[in-house]
Each structure stands twice: as C-alpha cells, then as structure tokens.
C-alpha positions as CSV (number, residue, x, y, z in Angstrom):
1,M,2.0,33.8,-4.8
2,T,-0.5,32.5,-2.3
3,I,-2.2,29.2,-1.5
4,Q,-5.5,30.8,-2.6
5,Q,-4.1,31.7,-6.0
6,L,-3.0,28.1,-6.5
7,Q,-6.4,26.8,-5.5
8,Y,-8.0,29.2,-7.9
9,F,-5.6,28.2,-10.7
10,I,-6.2,24.5,-10.2
11,T,-10.0,25.0,-10.3
12,V,-9.8,27.1,-13.5
13,C,-7.7,24.3,-15.1
14,K,-10.3,21.8,-14.0
15,Y,-13.2,23.5,-15.8
16,K,-11.2,25.5,-18.4
17,N,-13.8,28.2,-17.7
18,F,-13.6,31.2,-15.3
19,T,-17.4,31.3,-14.7
20,K,-17.7,27.6,-13.7
21,A,-14.5,27.9,-11.5
22,A,-15.9,31.0,-9.8
23,D,-19.2,29.2,-9.1
24,E,-17.4,26.3,-7.4
25,L,-15.2,28.6,-5.4
26,R,-18.2,30.9,-4.6
27,I,-16.4,34.1,-5.7
28,S,-17.1,36.5,-8.6
29,Q,-16.0,35.8,-12.1
30,P,-14.1,39.1,-12.3
31,G,-12.4,38.3,-9.0
32,I,-11.0,35.0,-10.2
33,S,-10.0,36.5,-13.6
34,F,-8.1,39.2,-11.8
35,A,-6.4,36.6,-9.5
36,M,-5.2,34.7,-12.6
37,K,-3.8,37.8,-14.3
38,E,-1.9,38.6,-11.1
39,L,-0.5,35.0,-11.0
40,E,0.6,35.2,-14.6
41,K,2.3,38.5,-13.9
42,E,4.2,37.0,-11.0
43,C,5.1,33.9,-13.1
44,G,6.2,36.1,-16.1
45,V,4.4,33.8,-18.6
46,A,0.9,33.3,-19.9
47,L,-0.7,30.3,-18.2
48,F,-3.9,30.4,-20.4
49,H,-4.9,31.0,-24.0
50,R,-8.0,33.3,-23.9
51,Q,-10.4,33.1,-26.8
52,K,-13.7,34.9,-26.2
53,N,-15.5,32.7,-23.6
54,N,-13.1,29.8,-24.0
55,I,-9.7,29.3,-22.4
56,S,-7.1,26.6,-22.8
57,I,-3.9,25.9,-20.8
58,T,-0.6,26.9,-22.3
59,D,2.4,24.5,-22.1
60,E,3.8,26.6,-19.3
61,G,0.5,26.4,-17.6
62,I,0.5,22.6,-17.8
63,T,4.0,22.5,-16.2
64,F,2.8,25.0,-13.5
65,L,-0.3,22.9,-12.9
66,G,1.7,19.8,-12.0
67,E,3.7,21.7,-9.4
68,A,0.7,23.5,-8.1
69,E,-1.1,20.2,-7.4
70,K,1.9,18.9,-5.6
71,M,2.1,22.0,-3.5
72,M,-1.6,21.8,-2.6
73,G,-1.3,18.2,-1.7
74,Q,1.6,19.0,0.7
75,Y,-0.3,22.0,2.1
76,E,-3.3,19.8,2.8
77,E,-1.1,17.2,4.6
78,L,0.5,20.0,6.6
79,S,-3.0,21.3,7.5
80,K,-4.0,17.9,8.7
81,T,-0.8,17.6,10.8
82,V,-1.4,21.0,12.4
83,K,-5.0,20.1,13.2
84,N,-3.9,16.7,14.6
85,L,-1.2,18.3,16.8
86,S,-3.7,20.8,18.2
87,E,-6.5,18.3,18.8
88,G,-4.5,15.3,19.9
89,R,-5.2,12.8,17.1
90,D,-6.9,9.6,18.1
91,Y,-6.9,7.7,14.8
92,L,-4.4,5.5,12.9
93,K,-3.7,4.9,9.3
94,I,-2.3,1.4,8.7
95,G,-1.2,-0.3,5.5
96,I,-1.0,-4.0,5.2
97,A,0.6,-6.4,2.7
98,P,-1.6,-9.1,1.2
99,M,-1.1,-12.8,2.0
100,G,0.7,-12.9,5.4
101,G,-0.3,-9.4,6.3
102,N,-4.1,-9.9,6.1
103,A,-3.7,-13.4,7.6
104,V,-2.7,-11.9,11.0
105,Y,-4.0,-8.4,10.9
106,P,-7.7,-8.9,11.7
107,G,-6.9,-10.6,15.0
108,I,-4.4,-7.9,16.0
109,L,-6.9,-5.1,15.1
110,R,-9.7,-6.8,17.1
111,R,-7.6,-7.1,20.2
112,F,-6.2,-3.6,19.9
113,L,-9.7,-2.0,19.5
114,T,-11.0,-4.1,22.4
115,K,-8.4,-2.4,24.6
116,Y,-8.6,1.0,22.9
117,P,-12.2,1.5,21.6
118,E,-11.7,5.2,21.3
119,V,-9.1,4.9,18.5
120,E,-10.3,5.0,14.9
121,V,-8.3,2.9,12.5
122,E,-8.2,3.3,8.7
123,T,-6.6,0.4,6.8
124,T,-5.3,0.1,3.2
125,E,-3.8,-2.8,1.4
126,D,-0.8,-2.7,-1.0
127,S,2.6,-4.2,-1.9
128,N,5.6,-4.0,0.5
129,E,7.3,-1.4,-1.7
130,A,4.2,0.8,-1.9
131,L,3.7,0.6,1.9
132,F,7.2,1.9,2.5
133,Q,6.6,4.8,0.1
134,M,3.4,5.6,2.0
135,L,5.4,5.5,5.3
136,D,8.0,7.9,3.9
137,S,5.3,10.3,2.6
138,R,3.4,9.9,5.9
139,S,0.3,8.7,4.1
140,I,0.2,5.9,6.6
141,D,1.5,5.7,10.2
142,L,2.4,2.0,10.3
143,A,2.9,-0.8,7.7
144,L,2.4,-4.5,8.2
145,T,4.9,-6.1,5.9
146,V,6.0,-9.6,5.0
147,T,9.7,-9.7,4.4
148,R,12.8,-11.9,4.4
149,T,15.1,-8.9,5.2
150,L,14.6,-6.4,8.0
151,P,14.0,-2.7,7.4
152,D,17.0,-0.4,7.5
153,S,17.9,2.1,10.2
154,N,15.3,4.7,9.1
155,Y,12.6,2.6,10.6
156,Q,11.5,0.9,13.8
157,F,9.7,-2.4,13.6
158,Q,8.2,-5.2,15.7
159,I,8.4,-8.8,14.4
160,L,5.0,-10.4,15.0
161,R,5.7,-14.0,13.8
162,T,7.4,-16.0,11.1
163,S,5.4,-17.4,8.2
164,R,6.2,-20.0,5.5
165,L,4.9,-19.7,2.0
166,M,3.5,-23.0,1.0
167,L,2.7,-24.7,-2.3
168,C,-1.1,-25.2,-1.9
169,I,-3.3,-27.6,-3.9
170,S,-6.8,-29.0,-3.7
171,R,-7.2,-32.3,-1.9
172,S,-8.8,-33.6,-5.1
173,S,-5.7,-32.9,-7.1
174,D,-3.6,-35.8,-8.4
175,L,-0.7,-34.2,-6.5
176,A,-2.4,-34.6,-3.2
177,A,-1.3,-38.2,-2.8
178,R,2.3,-37.3,-2.8
179,E,4.3,-36.9,0.4
180,T,6.4,-34.1,-1.2
181,V,6.3,-32.0,-4.3
182,T,9.2,-30.2,-5.9
183,L,9.2,-27.2,-8.1
184,E,10.3,-29.4,-11.0
185,E,7.4,-31.8,-10.5
186,L,4.9,-28.9,-11.0
187,G,5.7,-29.2,-14.7
188,Q,2.9,-27.6,-16.6
189,E,0.4,-27.6,-13.7
190,P,-1.7,-24.4,-14.0
191,V,-0.6,-21.8,-11.5
192,V,-2.4,-18.7,-10.2
193,M,-0.3,-15.8,-8.7
194,L,-0.5,-12.2,-7.5
195,T,0.6,-9.7,-10.2
196,D,4.2,-8.6,-10.5
197,H,3.2,-5.5,-8.5
198,Y,3.9,-7.7,-5.5
199,S,7.4,-8.7,-4.3
200,Q,6.2,-12.2,-3.5
201,T,5.5,-12.9,-7.2
202,R,8.9,-11.5,-8.3
203,F,10.5,-13.6,-5.6
204,L,8.8,-16.8,-6.8
205,K,9.7,-16.1,-10.4
206,R,13.4,-15.7,-9.4
207,I,13.2,-19.2,-7.8
208,F,11.5,-20.7,-10.8
209,E,14.1,-19.1,-13.1
210,A,17.0,-20.5,-10.9
211,H,15.6,-24.0,-11.5
212,G,15.1,-23.4,-15.2
213,I,11.3,-23.6,-14.9
214,S,8.8,-21.5,-16.7
215,P,5.6,-21.7,-14.7
216,N,2.3,-22.1,-16.5
217,V,0.6,-19.1,-14.9
218,I,-3.1,-19.0,-16.0
219,L,-4.1,-16.0,-13.9
220,Y,-2.4,-12.9,-12.3
221,T,-4.6,-11.3,-9.7
222,H,-4.6,-8.6,-7.1
223,Q,-7.0,-10.7,-4.9
224,V,-5.8,-13.4,-2.5
225,I,-9.4,-14.7,-2.5
226,S,-9.0,-15.5,-6.2
227,I,-5.9,-17.6,-5.6
228,L,-7.8,-19.4,-2.8
229,Q,-10.8,-20.2,-4.9
230,F,-8.8,-21.5,-7.9
231,I,-7.0,-23.8,-5.5
232,K,-10.1,-25.0,-3.7
233,Q,-11.8,-25.8,-7.0
234,N,-8.7,-27.6,-8.3
235,A,-8.4,-25.2,-11.2
236,A,-4.8,-24.3,-10.4
237,V,-2.1,-24.6,-7.7
238,G,-0.8,-21.5,-5.9
239,F,1.4,-20.2,-3.1
240,L,-0.2,-19.1,0.1
241,P,1.2,-18.5,3.7
242,E,0.8,-21.4,6.0
243,E,-1.9,-19.5,8.0
244,Y,-4.4,-20.0,5.1
245,L,-4.3,-23.8,5.6
246,E,-6.1,-23.3,8.9
247,G,-9.8,-23.4,8.4
248,N,-9.5,-24.7,4.8
249,P,-9.5,-28.5,5.2
250,D,-10.0,-29.0,1.4
251,I,-6.5,-27.5,0.8
252,I,-3.2,-29.1,1.6
253,G,0.2,-27.4,1.6
254,F,3.7,-28.5,0.8
255,A,6.7,-26.7,2.4
256,M,9.2,-25.9,-0.4
257,P,12.9,-26.2,0.7
258,D,13.8,-23.4,-1.7
259,I,11.5,-20.9,-0.1
260,P,12.7,-19.7,3.3
261,P,10.3,-18.4,6.0
262,A,9.5,-14.7,6.0
263,S,8.8,-12.4,9.0
264,I,5.6,-10.5,9.4
265,C,6.6,-7.1,10.7
266,M,4.9,-4.0,11.8
267,V,7.0,-1.1,10.7
268,W,7.0,2.6,11.4
269,K,9.2,5.6,10.7
270,K,11.8,6.7,13.3
271,D,10.5,10.0,14.4
272,P,11.0,12.1,17.6
273,Y,7.2,12.7,17.6
274,H,4.4,10.2,17.2
275,Y,0.7,10.7,17.7
276,S,-0.7,9.2,20.9
277,A,-2.6,6.6,18.9
278,V,0.7,5.4,17.2
279,K,2.3,5.2,20.6
280,K,-0.6,3.1,21.9
281,F,-0.5,0.7,19.0
282,T,3.3,0.2,19.1
283,A,3.3,-0.3,22.8
284,F,0.4,-2.8,22.4
285,L,2.4,-4.8,19.8
286,K,5.5,-4.9,22.0
287,A,3.6,-6.1,25.0
288,A,1.7,-8.7,22.9
289,S,4.7,-10.0,21.0
290,N,6.0,-13.2,22.6
291,R,9.0,-13.9,20.4
292,Q,11.7,-12.2,18.3
293,T,13.2,-13.5,15.0
294,A,16.7,-12.6,13.8
295,L,17.1,-11.7,10.1
296,P,20.0,-10.0,8.3
297,E,19.5,-6.3,8.2
298,H,18.9,-4.9,4.8
299,T,16.8,-2.2,3.0
300,P,13.4,-3.8,2.1
C-alpha cells in the first residue's frame, strides 16, 4: 500500500467517479481503475460497488476512507516537517485565547516583528482546550492561554502578566452609581457571554451556580467585540479582562471577589528540537518578561 494509492482512493471517493478522479490527478482512467483494484486486492475486501459508469463506496470503503484521510493528513504534516528541517523554517504558528489573550498579543507581536522582521507569523484564535490540542498535534508552535492553573510538565511556559476578569457595565447603567456590585445584585440583569466552548464561560457558570444564581444570558457569542458592544450600548452586562477598560471610557468595571486573577501564559511543548523561529520567540518573551507569578501546578 502506497501514499499514491491512498491519494487516488481519496480522490475517487470525492467524485465517486473514476474519470473525474483521473482528470484531477492527471492520470489515465484505466490507470486509476487498476490502482484501485490492486488496493482492494491488498485490503481483501471490495471498497467500491461498481454499476456501469457509476460507483458507490462500500461500508468497508467508508471505514477505510476515514483511516486513509488520517494517514494523508499525517503524511502532509511529516512532509512539512521534513521541508522545514531542510530549509530552516522562519515562520511561526501561534494560537491565542480570546479575552485576555488578544488583549496583550498585538503588542507582543508588534515588538517581536520589529526585532525579527524576517519571521512570518500565522495566528489563530480558539479556546484554551483547543489550543492545547493543537499544541499536542503540532498544528501550532505556541499557545497564548489565560489560566488559573499552570500547564503540566509536558509543557514549557512564560507568564506574561496577571489579569483580572471584571464585571463590566455601561456608564449609563443604573448600576454605574454603585461603589460595588455583587453577583447576587445582578439579579435579572441581561448578560452576554462567550459560548460554552470557552472555559471562561464554564468557570463563570460554576461561580453563579455556587451562589444559587441563574444568570439571564441573552446572547452567547464567539466574538469578544459583541460582548463589548452590548455593554457599551447598555444592552447587557458582561465579563471582560481589566485590559479592556483601557481606552473604553464609557465602560466601568467591578472587581468580583469570587473571581481570582488569571495568568496570561505563552505555552509550548517540551521538545529537544525547536525551529529557529520558535527559539527566537521564546527567548524574546523571556527577555521581555519583567515578572513571574506563582500558581499551583495542574493540568490545564
């Protein structure tokens, strides 16, 4: 079984037609048909039902397709790694968590690229959990996370700063005149939150539940800007890192005693080999960091 056979098989499954698959692969139709017969012989089962000019995938073929796609994905990643090793990769793939992550990341990136303009950086945004999965699968090189517990021994990390999650309201809100606001006082105030995909929302819900409060959530969103706009227009209250109060004078924030500060950390896998760009970035972070924060070690 060869990589070429897997590529042919996936393409045939895509079109369910030998001729169209052959056109995309730029080989002859008899050639791809022969390759599929050889693959079926090696597997010992029929992968396709053949009916005149039409084909369909057998149950065994569907199972095989899933594994073939996984194998091709791994092969493509391996090919990239080999190319990067031979050429000396000079680009980074960084994942960032919303809220605290994107509050500090733009400044870090700007300063890094000022010092290393030759490095190309690709950035994606997702939840803490998804970022660690991407680190483990090597889909990204580094992850900027917001956490109240430090990564375990499989990772290295640099704490950039601590950040407190604030209850944020519009200055035109009736609550703005208060010196303090408790979770109980929120009552039925409309609340806007990130979706449950994000650990921050699950954390807040656990706190509400511990106080016997069922928050009046009127919107779940993937966009921090949506939370910000709802608060600014006094359509809802929401929770934002303290960094968002800077430059937003029409919003005020209340520190909630039940919500401890979190650490904004850049995390990367422990690995005997790192690309030169990763080494540059982690060295830059260590040099730029002016403080460390102690947190209990725990798996994120």
